[in-house]
PDB file of N, H, CA, C and O in Angstrom:
ATOM      1  N   UNK A   1      14.815  -2.799  36.272  1.00  0.00           N
ATOM      2  CA  UNK A   1      15.435  -2.614  34.988  1.00  0.00           C
ATOM      3  C   UNK A   1      14.449  -2.878  33.870  1.00  0.00           C
ATOM      4  O   UNK A   1      14.482  -2.207  32.839  1.00  0.00           O
ATOM      5  N   UNK A   2      13.585  -3.838  34.061  1.00  0.00           N
ATOM      6  H   UNK A   2      13.559  -4.383  34.899  1.00  0.00           H
ATOM      7  CA  UNK A   2      12.622  -4.198  33.045  1.00  0.00           C
ATOM      8  C   UNK A   2      11.534  -3.138  32.911  1.00  0.00           C
ATOM      9  O   UNK A   2      10.868  -3.071  31.879  1.00  0.00           O
ATOM     10  N   UNK A   3      11.350  -2.340  33.895  1.00  0.00           N
ATOM     11  H   UNK A   3      11.891  -2.394  34.734  1.00  0.00           H
ATOM     12  CA  UNK A   3      10.248  -1.389  33.902  1.00  0.00           C
ATOM     13  C   UNK A   3      10.588  -0.075  33.226  1.00  0.00           C
ATOM     14  O   UNK A   3       9.678   0.678  32.881  1.00  0.00           O
ATOM     15  N   UNK A   4      11.856   0.229  33.023  1.00  0.00           N
ATOM     16  H   UNK A   4      12.595  -0.383  33.303  1.00  0.00           H
ATOM     17  CA  UNK A   4      12.248   1.539  32.512  1.00  0.00           C
ATOM     18  C   UNK A   4      11.587   1.892  31.181  1.00  0.00           C
ATOM     19  O   UNK A   4      10.997   2.967  31.080  1.00  0.00           O
ATOM     20  N   UNK A   5      11.657   1.037  30.150  1.00  0.00           N
ATOM     21  H   UNK A   5      12.136   0.163  30.232  1.00  0.00           H
ATOM     22  CA  UNK A   5      10.991   1.410  28.899  1.00  0.00           C
ATOM     23  C   UNK A   5       9.484   1.535  29.048  1.00  0.00           C
ATOM     24  O   UNK A   5       8.870   2.385  28.404  1.00  0.00           O
ATOM     25  N   UNK A   6       8.875   0.701  29.889  1.00  0.00           N
ATOM     26  H   UNK A   6       9.374   0.010  30.413  1.00  0.00           H
ATOM     27  CA  UNK A   6       7.440   0.795  30.113  1.00  0.00           C
ATOM     28  C   UNK A   6       7.104   2.121  30.788  1.00  0.00           C
ATOM     29  O   UNK A   6       6.135   2.782  30.415  1.00  0.00           O
ATOM     30  N   UNK A   7       7.896   2.505  31.769  1.00  0.00           N
ATOM     31  H   UNK A   7       8.683   1.968  32.072  1.00  0.00           H
ATOM     32  CA  UNK A   7       7.686   3.783  32.450  1.00  0.00           C
ATOM     33  C   UNK A   7       7.841   4.924  31.455  1.00  0.00           C
ATOM     34  O   UNK A   7       7.065   5.880  31.480  1.00  0.00           O
ATOM     35  N   UNK A   8       8.829   4.834  30.588  1.00  0.00           N
ATOM     36  H   UNK A   8       9.459   4.058  30.567  1.00  0.00           H
ATOM     37  CA  UNK A   8       9.041   5.856  29.573  1.00  0.00           C
ATOM     38  C   UNK A   8       7.825   5.953  28.663  1.00  0.00           C
ATOM     39  O   UNK A   8       7.370   7.053  28.352  1.00  0.00           O
ATOM     40  N   UNK A   9       7.299   4.818  28.236  1.00  0.00           N
ATOM     41  H   UNK A   9       7.669   3.924  28.489  1.00  0.00           H
ATOM     42  CA  UNK A   9       6.121   4.816  27.373  1.00  0.00           C
ATOM     43  C   UNK A   9       4.929   5.465  28.074  1.00  0.00           C
ATOM     44  O   UNK A   9       4.182   6.222  27.454  1.00  0.00           O
ATOM     45  N   UNK A  10       4.750   5.174  29.356  1.00  0.00           N
ATOM     46  H   UNK A  10       5.357   4.559  29.859  1.00  0.00           H
ATOM     47  CA  UNK A  10       3.645   5.764  30.114  1.00  0.00           C
ATOM     48  C   UNK A  10       3.837   7.268  30.235  1.00  0.00           C
ATOM     49  O   UNK A  10       2.873   8.023  30.105  1.00  0.00           O
ATOM     50  N   UNK A  11       5.059   7.713  30.481  1.00  0.00           N
ATOM     51  H   UNK A  11       5.842   7.099  30.586  1.00  0.00           H
ATOM     52  CA  UNK A  11       5.324   9.145  30.588  1.00  0.00           C
ATOM     53  C   UNK A  11       5.049   9.859  29.277  1.00  0.00           C
ATOM     54  O   UNK A  11       4.513  10.967  29.268  1.00  0.00           O
ATOM     55  N   UNK A  12       5.413   9.228  28.175  1.00  0.00           N
ATOM     56  H   UNK A  12       5.848   8.327  28.183  1.00  0.00           H
ATOM     57  CA  UNK A  12       5.149   9.824  26.862  1.00  0.00           C
ATOM     58  C   UNK A  12       3.644   9.961  26.658  1.00  0.00           C
ATOM     59  O   UNK A  12       3.164  10.997  26.198  1.00  0.00           O
ATOM     60  N   UNK A  13       2.912   8.922  26.999  1.00  0.00           N
ATOM     61  H   UNK A  13       3.301   8.080  27.372  1.00  0.00           H
ATOM     62  CA  UNK A  13       1.449   8.977  26.875  1.00  0.00           C
ATOM     63  C   UNK A  13       0.861  10.051  27.785  1.00  0.00           C
ATOM     64  O   UNK A  13      -0.038  10.790  27.384  1.00  0.00           O
ATOM     65  N   UNK A  14       1.370  10.131  29.005  1.00  0.00           N
ATOM     66  H   UNK A  14       2.101   9.530  29.331  1.00  0.00           H
ATOM     67  CA  UNK A  14       0.863  11.112  29.961  1.00  0.00           C
ATOM     68  C   UNK A  14       1.150  12.532  29.512  1.00  0.00           C
ATOM     69  O   UNK A  14       0.418  13.456  29.868  1.00  0.00           O
ATOM     70  N   UNK A  15       2.200  12.716  28.738  1.00  0.00           N
ATOM     71  H   UNK A  15       2.795  11.966  28.448  1.00  0.00           H
ATOM     72  CA  UNK A  15       2.559  14.044  28.261  1.00  0.00           C
ATOM     73  C   UNK A  15       1.687  14.471  27.088  1.00  0.00           C
ATOM     74  O   UNK A  15       1.829  15.587  26.589  1.00  0.00           O
ATOM     75  N   UNK A  16       0.794  13.604  26.645  1.00  0.00           N
ATOM     76  H   UNK A  16       0.678  12.698  27.051  1.00  0.00           H
ATOM     77  CA  UNK A  16      -0.113  13.976  25.569  1.00  0.00           C
ATOM     78  C   UNK A  16       0.346  13.504  24.205  1.00  0.00           C
ATOM     79  O   UNK A  16      -0.313  13.792  23.205  1.00  0.00           O
ATOM     80  N   UNK A  17       1.446  12.793  24.135  1.00  0.00           N
ATOM     81  H   UNK A  17       1.981  12.559  24.947  1.00  0.00           H
ATOM     82  CA  UNK A  17       1.929  12.275  22.859  1.00  0.00           C
ATOM     83  C   UNK A  17       1.203  10.980  22.553  1.00  0.00           C
ATOM     84  O   UNK A  17       0.793  10.255  23.460  1.00  0.00           O
ATOM     85  N   UNK A  18       1.050  10.697  21.288  1.00  0.00           N
ATOM     86  H   UNK A  18       1.384  11.285  20.551  1.00  0.00           H
ATOM     87  CA  UNK A  18       0.421   9.444  20.888  1.00  0.00           C
ATOM     88  C   UNK A  18       1.509   8.431  20.561  1.00  0.00           C
ATOM     89  O   UNK A  18       2.441   8.712  19.808  1.00  0.00           O
ATOM     90  N   UNK A  19       1.370   7.267  21.136  1.00  0.00           N
ATOM     91  H   UNK A  19       0.613   7.039  21.748  1.00  0.00           H
ATOM     92  CA  UNK A  19       2.305   6.188  20.858  1.00  0.00           C
ATOM     93  C   UNK A  19       1.605   5.229  19.897  1.00  0.00           C
ATOM     94  O   UNK A  19       0.504   4.748  20.164  1.00  0.00           O
ATOM     95  N   UNK A  20       2.262   4.968  18.786  1.00  0.00           N
ATOM     96  H   UNK A  20       3.156   5.359  18.569  1.00  0.00           H
ATOM     97  CA  UNK A  20       1.666   4.091  17.789  1.00  0.00           C
ATOM     98  C   UNK A  20       1.867   2.632  18.193  1.00  0.00           C
ATOM     99  O   UNK A  20       2.760   2.316  18.978  1.00  0.00           O
ATOM    100  N   UNK A  21       1.037   1.754  17.655  1.00  0.00           N
ATOM    101  H   UNK A  21       0.312   2.011  17.017  1.00  0.00           H
ATOM    102  CA  UNK A  21       1.224   0.332  17.933  1.00  0.00           C
ATOM    103  C   UNK A  21       2.612  -0.161  17.517  1.00  0.00           C
ATOM    104  O   UNK A  21       3.173  -1.053  18.153  1.00  0.00           O
ATOM    105  N   UNK A  22       3.161   0.418  16.454  1.00  0.00           N
ATOM    106  H   UNK A  22       2.705   1.142  15.936  1.00  0.00           H
ATOM    107  CA  UNK A  22       4.505   0.033  16.014  1.00  0.00           C
ATOM    108  C   UNK A  22       5.551   0.410  17.049  1.00  0.00           C
ATOM    109  O   UNK A  22       6.481  -0.356  17.299  1.00  0.00           O
ATOM    110  N   UNK A  23       5.406   1.586  17.657  1.00  0.00           N
ATOM    111  H   UNK A  23       4.650   2.208  17.454  1.00  0.00           H
ATOM    112  CA  UNK A  23       6.339   2.018  18.695  1.00  0.00           C
ATOM    113  C   UNK A  23       6.238   1.116  19.923  1.00  0.00           C
ATOM    114  O   UNK A  23       7.247   0.754  20.527  1.00  0.00           O
ATOM    115  N   UNK A  24       5.017   0.762  20.278  1.00  0.00           N
ATOM    116  H   UNK A  24       4.197   1.056  19.787  1.00  0.00           H
ATOM    117  CA  UNK A  24       4.821  -0.123  21.428  1.00  0.00           C
ATOM    118  C   UNK A  24       5.470  -1.475  21.148  1.00  0.00           C
ATOM    119  O   UNK A  24       6.133  -2.038  22.019  1.00  0.00           O
ATOM    120  N   UNK A  25       5.281  -1.998  19.933  1.00  0.00           N
ATOM    121  H   UNK A  25       4.742  -1.541  19.226  1.00  0.00           H
ATOM    122  CA  UNK A  25       5.882  -3.282  19.581  1.00  0.00           C
ATOM    123  C   UNK A  25       7.404  -3.193  19.617  1.00  0.00           C
ATOM    124  O   UNK A  25       8.068  -4.116  20.088  1.00  0.00           O
ATOM    125  N   UNK A  26       7.962  -2.083  19.120  1.00  0.00           N
ATOM    126  H   UNK A  26       7.422  -1.333  18.738  1.00  0.00           H
ATOM    127  CA  UNK A  26       9.413  -1.897  19.140  1.00  0.00           C
ATOM    128  C   UNK A  26       9.930  -1.893  20.568  1.00  0.00           C
ATOM    129  O   UNK A  26      10.960  -2.500  20.860  1.00  0.00           O
ATOM    130  N   UNK A  27       9.224  -1.214  21.455  1.00  0.00           N
ATOM    131  H   UNK A  27       8.387  -0.721  21.218  1.00  0.00           H
ATOM    132  CA  UNK A  27       9.630  -1.166  22.865  1.00  0.00           C
ATOM    133  C   UNK A  27       9.551  -2.551  23.496  1.00  0.00           C
ATOM    134  O   UNK A  27      10.434  -2.937  24.262  1.00  0.00           O
ATOM    135  N   UNK A  28       8.498  -3.298  23.178  1.00  0.00           N
ATOM    136  H   UNK A  28       7.781  -2.984  22.556  1.00  0.00           H
ATOM    137  CA  UNK A  28       8.365  -4.650  23.729  1.00  0.00           C
ATOM    138  C   UNK A  28       9.487  -5.559  23.242  1.00  0.00           C
ATOM    139  O   UNK A  28      10.023  -6.350  24.018  1.00  0.00           O
ATOM    140  N   UNK A  29       9.845  -5.455  21.967  1.00  0.00           N
ATOM    141  H   UNK A  29       9.409  -4.813  21.337  1.00  0.00           H
ATOM    142  CA  UNK A  29      10.940  -6.257  21.423  1.00  0.00           C
ATOM    143  C   UNK A  29      12.255  -5.865  22.101  1.00  0.00           C
ATOM    144  O   UNK A  29      13.054  -6.725  22.472  1.00  0.00           O
ATOM    145  N   UNK A  30      12.465  -4.570  22.256  1.00  0.00           N
ATOM    146  H   UNK A  30      11.816  -3.871  21.955  1.00  0.00           H
ATOM    147  CA  UNK A  30      13.682  -4.092  22.918  1.00  0.00           C
ATOM    148  C   UNK A  30      13.740  -4.600  24.353  1.00  0.00           C
ATOM    149  O   UNK A  30      14.799  -5.009  24.828  1.00  0.00           O
ATOM    150  N   UNK A  31      12.607  -4.573  25.041  1.00  0.00           N
ATOM    151  H   UNK A  31      11.746  -4.241  24.655  1.00  0.00           H
ATOM    152  CA  UNK A  31      12.556  -5.081  26.421  1.00  0.00           C
ATOM    153  C   UNK A  31      12.965  -6.545  26.467  1.00  0.00           C
ATOM    154  O   UNK A  31      13.747  -6.951  27.326  1.00  0.00           O
ATOM    155  N   UNK A  32      12.436  -7.333  25.542  1.00  0.00           N
ATOM    156  H   UNK A  32      11.801  -7.003  24.843  1.00  0.00           H
ATOM    157  CA  UNK A  32      12.743  -8.759  25.526  1.00  0.00           C
ATOM    158  C   UNK A  32      14.234  -8.992  25.269  1.00  0.00           C
ATOM    159  O   UNK A  32      14.847  -9.847  25.907  1.00  0.00           O
ATOM    160  N   UNK A  33      14.813  -8.235  24.342  1.00  0.00           N
ATOM    161  H   UNK A  33      14.314  -7.540  23.824  1.00  0.00           H
ATOM    162  CA  UNK A  33      16.247  -8.369  24.060  1.00  0.00           C
ATOM    163  C   UNK A  33      17.076  -8.010  25.290  1.00  0.00           C
ATOM    164  O   UNK A  33      18.052  -8.691  25.607  1.00  0.00           O
ATOM    165  N   UNK A  34      16.687  -6.946  25.977  1.00  0.00           N
ATOM    166  H   UNK A  34      15.894  -6.394  25.720  1.00  0.00           H
ATOM    167  CA  UNK A  34      17.407  -6.546  27.188  1.00  0.00           C
ATOM    168  C   UNK A  34      17.283  -7.607  28.273  1.00  0.00           C
ATOM    169  O   UNK A  34      18.256  -7.902  28.967  1.00  0.00           O
ATOM    170  N   UNK A  35      16.097  -8.180  28.425  1.00  0.00           N
ATOM    171  H   UNK A  35      15.306  -7.940  27.861  1.00  0.00           H
ATOM    172  CA  UNK A  35      15.909  -9.252  29.415  1.00  0.00           C
ATOM    173  C   UNK A  35      16.824 -10.432  29.106  1.00  0.00           C
ATOM    174  O   UNK A  35      17.423 -11.011  30.012  1.00  0.00           O
ATOM    175  N   UNK A  36      16.931 -10.789  27.819  1.00  0.00           N
ATOM    176  H   UNK A  36      16.444 -10.318  27.083  1.00  0.00           H
ATOM    177  CA  UNK A  36      17.791 -11.900  27.433  1.00  0.00           C
ATOM    178  C   UNK A  36      19.255 -11.586  27.731  1.00  0.00           C
ATOM    179  O   UNK A  36      19.991 -12.455  28.198  1.00  0.00           O
ATOM    180  N   UNK A  37      19.680 -10.356  27.466  1.00  0.00           N
ATOM    181  H   UNK A  37      19.082  -9.650  27.087  1.00  0.00           H
ATOM    182  CA  UNK A  37      21.063  -9.969  27.745  1.00  0.00           C
ATOM    183  C   UNK A  37      21.356 -10.011  29.236  1.00  0.00           C
ATOM    184  O   UNK A  37      22.421 -10.474  29.645  1.00  0.00           O
ATOM    185  N   UNK A  38      20.433  -9.538  30.044  1.00  0.00           N
ATOM    186  H   UNK A  38      19.568  -9.163  29.712  1.00  0.00           H
ATOM    187  CA  UNK A  38      20.616  -9.562  31.499  1.00  0.00           C
ATOM    188  C   UNK A  38      20.708 -11.004  31.978  1.00  0.00           C
ATOM    189  O   UNK A  38      21.533 -11.316  32.836  1.00  0.00           O
ATOM    190  N   UNK A  39      19.879 -11.883  31.442  1.00  0.00           N
ATOM    191  H   UNK A  39      19.208 -11.629  30.744  1.00  0.00           H
ATOM    192  CA  UNK A  39      19.909 -13.288  31.843  1.00  0.00           C
ATOM    193  C   UNK A  39      21.250 -13.925  31.472  1.00  0.00           C
ATOM    194  O   UNK A  39      21.802 -14.699  32.255  1.00  0.00           O
ATOM    195  N   UNK A  40      21.769 -13.614  30.309  1.00  0.00           N
ATOM    196  H   UNK A  40      21.320 -12.986  29.673  1.00  0.00           H
ATOM    197  CA  UNK A  40      23.075 -14.147  29.900  1.00  0.00           C
ATOM    198  C   UNK A  40      24.161 -13.675  30.860  1.00  0.00           C
ATOM    199  O   UNK A  40      25.015 -14.461  31.270  1.00  0.00           O
ATOM    200  N   UNK A  41      24.131 -12.412  31.214  1.00  0.00           N
ATOM    201  H   UNK A  41      23.438 -11.773  30.881  1.00  0.00           H
ATOM    202  CA  UNK A  41      25.134 -11.874  32.138  1.00  0.00           C
ATOM    203  C   UNK A  41      25.005 -12.548  33.501  1.00  0.00           C
ATOM    204  O   UNK A  41      26.013 -12.889  34.119  1.00  0.00           O
ATOM    205  N   UNK A  42      23.781 -12.741  33.973  1.00  0.00           N
ATOM    206  H   UNK A  42      22.962 -12.464  33.471  1.00  0.00           H
ATOM    207  CA  UNK A  42      23.589 -13.407  35.268  1.00  0.00           C
ATOM    208  C   UNK A  42      24.127 -14.828  35.238  1.00  0.00           C
ATOM    209  O   UNK A  42      24.743 -15.278  36.204  1.00  0.00           O
ATOM    210  N   UNK A  43      23.900 -15.539  34.136  1.00  0.00           N
ATOM    211  H   UNK A  43      23.399 -15.173  33.351  1.00  0.00           H
ATOM    212  CA  UNK A  43      24.378 -16.917  34.025  1.00  0.00           C
ATOM    213  C   UNK A  43      25.895 -16.981  33.978  1.00  0.00           C
ATOM    214  O   UNK A  43      26.488 -17.977  34.390  1.00  0.00           O
ATOM    215  N   UNK A  44      26.525 -15.928  33.478  1.00  0.00           N
ATOM    216  H   UNK A  44      26.043 -15.119  33.143  1.00  0.00           H
ATOM    217  CA  UNK A  44      27.979 -15.908  33.329  1.00  0.00           C
ATOM    218  C   UNK A  44      28.639 -14.960  34.319  1.00  0.00           C
ATOM    219  O   UNK A  44      29.727 -14.447  34.056  1.00  0.00           O
ATOM    220  N   UNK A  45      28.004 -14.727  35.429  1.00  0.00           N
ATOM    221  H   UNK A  45      27.121 -15.144  35.642  1.00  0.00           H
ATOM    222  CA  UNK A  45      28.475 -13.737  36.393  1.00  0.00           C
ATOM    223  C   UNK A  45      29.916 -13.989  36.838  1.00  0.00           C
ATOM    224  O   UNK A  45      30.701 -13.044  36.912  1.00  0.00           O
ATOM    225  N   UNK A  46      30.277 -15.214  37.129  1.00  0.00           N
ATOM    226  H   UNK A  46      29.639 -15.982  37.069  1.00  0.00           H
ATOM    227  CA  UNK A  46      31.630 -15.490  37.607  1.00  0.00           C
ATOM    228  C   UNK A  46      32.660 -15.149  36.525  1.00  0.00           C
ATOM    229  O   UNK A  46      33.746 -14.661  36.838  1.00  0.00           O
ATOM    230  N   UNK A  47      32.330 -15.399  35.269  1.00  0.00           N
ATOM    231  H   UNK A  47      31.447 -15.794  35.014  1.00  0.00           H
ATOM    232  CA  UNK A  47      33.238 -15.062  34.170  1.00  0.00           C
ATOM    233  C   UNK A  47      33.476 -13.555  34.123  1.00  0.00           C
ATOM    234  O   UNK A  47      34.614 -13.107  33.981  1.00  0.00           O
ATOM    235  N   UNK A  48      32.395 -12.770  34.243  1.00  0.00           N
ATOM    236  H   UNK A  48      31.470 -13.134  34.358  1.00  0.00           H
ATOM    237  CA  UNK A  48      32.539 -11.319  34.184  1.00  0.00           C
ATOM    238  C   UNK A  48      33.296 -10.793  35.407  1.00  0.00           C
ATOM    239  O   UNK A  48      34.029  -9.810  35.298  1.00  0.00           O
ATOM    240  N   UNK A  49      33.132 -11.425  36.557  1.00  0.00           N
ATOM    241  H   UNK A  49      32.537 -12.224  36.646  1.00  0.00           H
ATOM    242  CA  UNK A  49      33.900 -11.021  37.743  1.00  0.00           C
ATOM    243  C   UNK A  49      35.388 -11.270  37.521  1.00  0.00           C
ATOM    244  O   UNK A  49      36.221 -10.452  37.910  1.00  0.00           O
ATOM    245  N   UNK A  50      35.719 -12.394  36.898  1.00  0.00           N
ATOM    246  H   UNK A  50      35.042 -13.058  36.582  1.00  0.00           H
ATOM    247  CA  UNK A  50      37.128 -12.684  36.594  1.00  0.00           C
ATOM    248  C   UNK A  50      37.705 -11.631  35.668  1.00  0.00           C
ATOM    249  O   UNK A  50      38.850 -11.212  35.840  1.00  0.00           O
ATOM    250  N   UNK A  51      36.923 -11.198  34.686  1.00  0.00           N
ATOM    251  H   UNK A  51      35.993 -11.538  34.546  1.00  0.00           H
ATOM    252  CA  UNK A  51      37.390 -10.150  33.785  1.00  0.00           C
ATOM    253  C   UNK A  51      37.649  -8.859  34.542  1.00  0.00           C
ATOM    254  O   UNK A  51      38.634  -8.168  34.279  1.00  0.00           O
ATOM    255  N   UNK A  52      36.767  -8.527  35.486  1.00  0.00           N
ATOM    256  H   UNK A  52      35.967  -9.088  35.700  1.00  0.00           H
ATOM    257  CA  UNK A  52      36.960  -7.324  36.289  1.00  0.00           C
ATOM    258  C   UNK A  52      38.243  -7.411  37.095  1.00  0.00           C
ATOM    259  O   UNK A  52      39.006  -6.448  37.163  1.00  0.00           O
ATOM    260  N   UNK A  53      38.482  -8.567  37.706  1.00  0.00           N
ATOM    261  H   UNK A  53      37.863  -9.350  37.651  1.00  0.00           H
ATOM    262  CA  UNK A  53      39.686  -8.756  38.523  1.00  0.00           C
ATOM    263  C   UNK A  53      40.931  -8.623  37.654  1.00  0.00           C
ATOM    264  O   UNK A  53      41.902  -7.979  38.051  1.00  0.00           O
ATOM    265  N   UNK A  54      40.906  -9.232  36.466  1.00  0.00           N
ATOM    266  H   UNK A  54      40.118  -9.756  36.143  1.00  0.00           H
ATOM    267  CA  UNK A  54      42.048  -9.129  35.560  1.00  0.00           C
ATOM    268  C   UNK A  54      42.279  -7.688  35.143  1.00  0.00           C
ATOM    269  O   UNK A  54      43.423  -7.238  35.076  1.00  0.00           O
ATOM    270  N   UNK A  55      41.211  -6.960  34.864  1.00  0.00           N
ATOM    271  H   UNK A  55      40.281  -7.325  34.918  1.00  0.00           H
ATOM    272  CA  UNK A  55      41.341  -5.556  34.461  1.00  0.00           C
ATOM    273  C   UNK A  55      41.912  -4.729  35.603  1.00  0.00           C
ATOM    274  O   UNK A  55      42.741  -3.848  35.374  1.00  0.00           O
ATOM    275  N   UNK A  56      41.481  -4.999  36.827  1.00  0.00           N
ATOM    276  H   UNK A  56      40.807  -5.715  37.014  1.00  0.00           H
ATOM    277  CA  UNK A  56      42.015  -4.272  37.979  1.00  0.00           C
ATOM    278  C   UNK A  56      43.496  -4.580  38.152  1.00  0.00           C
ATOM    279  O   UNK A  56      44.280  -3.678  38.448  1.00  0.00           O
ATOM    280  N   UNK A  57      43.889  -5.825  37.975  1.00  0.00           N
ATOM    281  H   UNK A  57      43.252  -6.557  37.734  1.00  0.00           H
ATOM    282  CA  UNK A  57      45.295  -6.207  38.110  1.00  0.00           C
ATOM    283  C   UNK A  57      46.164  -5.495  37.078  1.00  0.00           C
ATOM    284  O   UNK A  57      47.297  -5.114  37.371  1.00  0.00           O
ATOM    285  N   UNK A  58      45.638  -5.320  35.886  1.00  0.00           N
ATOM    286  H   UNK A  58      44.717  -5.630  35.648  1.00  0.00           H
ATOM    287  CA  UNK A  58      46.398  -4.665  34.820  1.00  0.00           C
ATOM    288  C   UNK A  58      46.576  -3.182  35.077  1.00  0.00           C
ATOM    289  O   UNK A  58      47.562  -2.597  34.629  1.00  0.00           O
ATOM    290  N   UNK A  59      45.644  -2.559  35.787  1.00  0.00           N
ATOM    291  H   UNK A  59      44.843  -3.035  36.151  1.00  0.00           H
ATOM    292  CA  UNK A  59      45.734  -1.115  36.034  1.00  0.00           C
ATOM    293  C   UNK A  59      46.582  -0.782  37.252  1.00  0.00           C
ATOM    294  O   UNK A  59      47.003   0.364  37.411  1.00  0.00           O
ATOM    295  N   UNK A  60      46.841  -1.764  38.119  1.00  0.00           N
ATOM    296  H   UNK A  60      46.498  -2.695  37.990  1.00  0.00           H
ATOM    297  CA  UNK A  60      47.635  -1.499  39.314  1.00  0.00           C
ATOM    298  C   UNK A  60      49.114  -1.357  38.910  1.00  0.00           C
ATOM    299  O   UNK A  60      49.632  -2.154  38.127  1.00  0.00           O
ATOM    300  N   UNK A  61      49.772  -0.345  39.449  1.00  0.00           N
ATOM    301  H   UNK A  61      49.352   0.302  40.085  1.00  0.00           H
ATOM    302  CA  UNK A  61      51.190  -0.185  39.130  1.00  0.00           C
ATOM    303  C   UNK A  61      52.041  -1.312  39.741  1.00  0.00           C
ATOM    304  O   UNK A  61      51.765  -1.787  40.843  1.00  0.00           O
ATOM    305  N   UNK A  62      53.054  -1.715  39.020  1.00  0.00           N
ATOM    306  H   UNK A  62      53.279  -1.329  38.126  1.00  0.00           H
ATOM    307  CA  UNK A  62      53.955  -2.746  39.539  1.00  0.00           C
ATOM    308  C   UNK A  62      55.012  -2.104  40.407  1.00  0.00           C
ATOM    309  O   UNK A  62      55.430  -0.972  40.163  1.00  0.00           O
ATOM    310  N   UNK A  63      55.442  -2.830  41.417  1.00  0.00           N
ATOM    311  H   UNK A  63      55.103  -3.750  41.615  1.00  0.00           H
ATOM    312  CA  UNK A  63      56.433  -2.262  42.359  1.00  0.00           C
ATOM    313  C   UNK A  63      57.767  -2.869  42.131  1.00  0.00           C
ATOM    314  O   UNK A  63      58.728  -2.524  42.819  1.00  0.00           O
TER     315      UNK A  63
END
């Protein structure tokens, strides 16, 4: 997951486009924000699983 923006940047460079230092910095900042979000989700995994279970219960028809 962390490699996707880096791979995208490499593909852009390989295609002959020029990536500015500002674009590289923006991608690095975005990567860091995404890493932080993933870490938060991992730390709260049980909470998100409970939400999934509750959502599934709400969608099941009552008998």
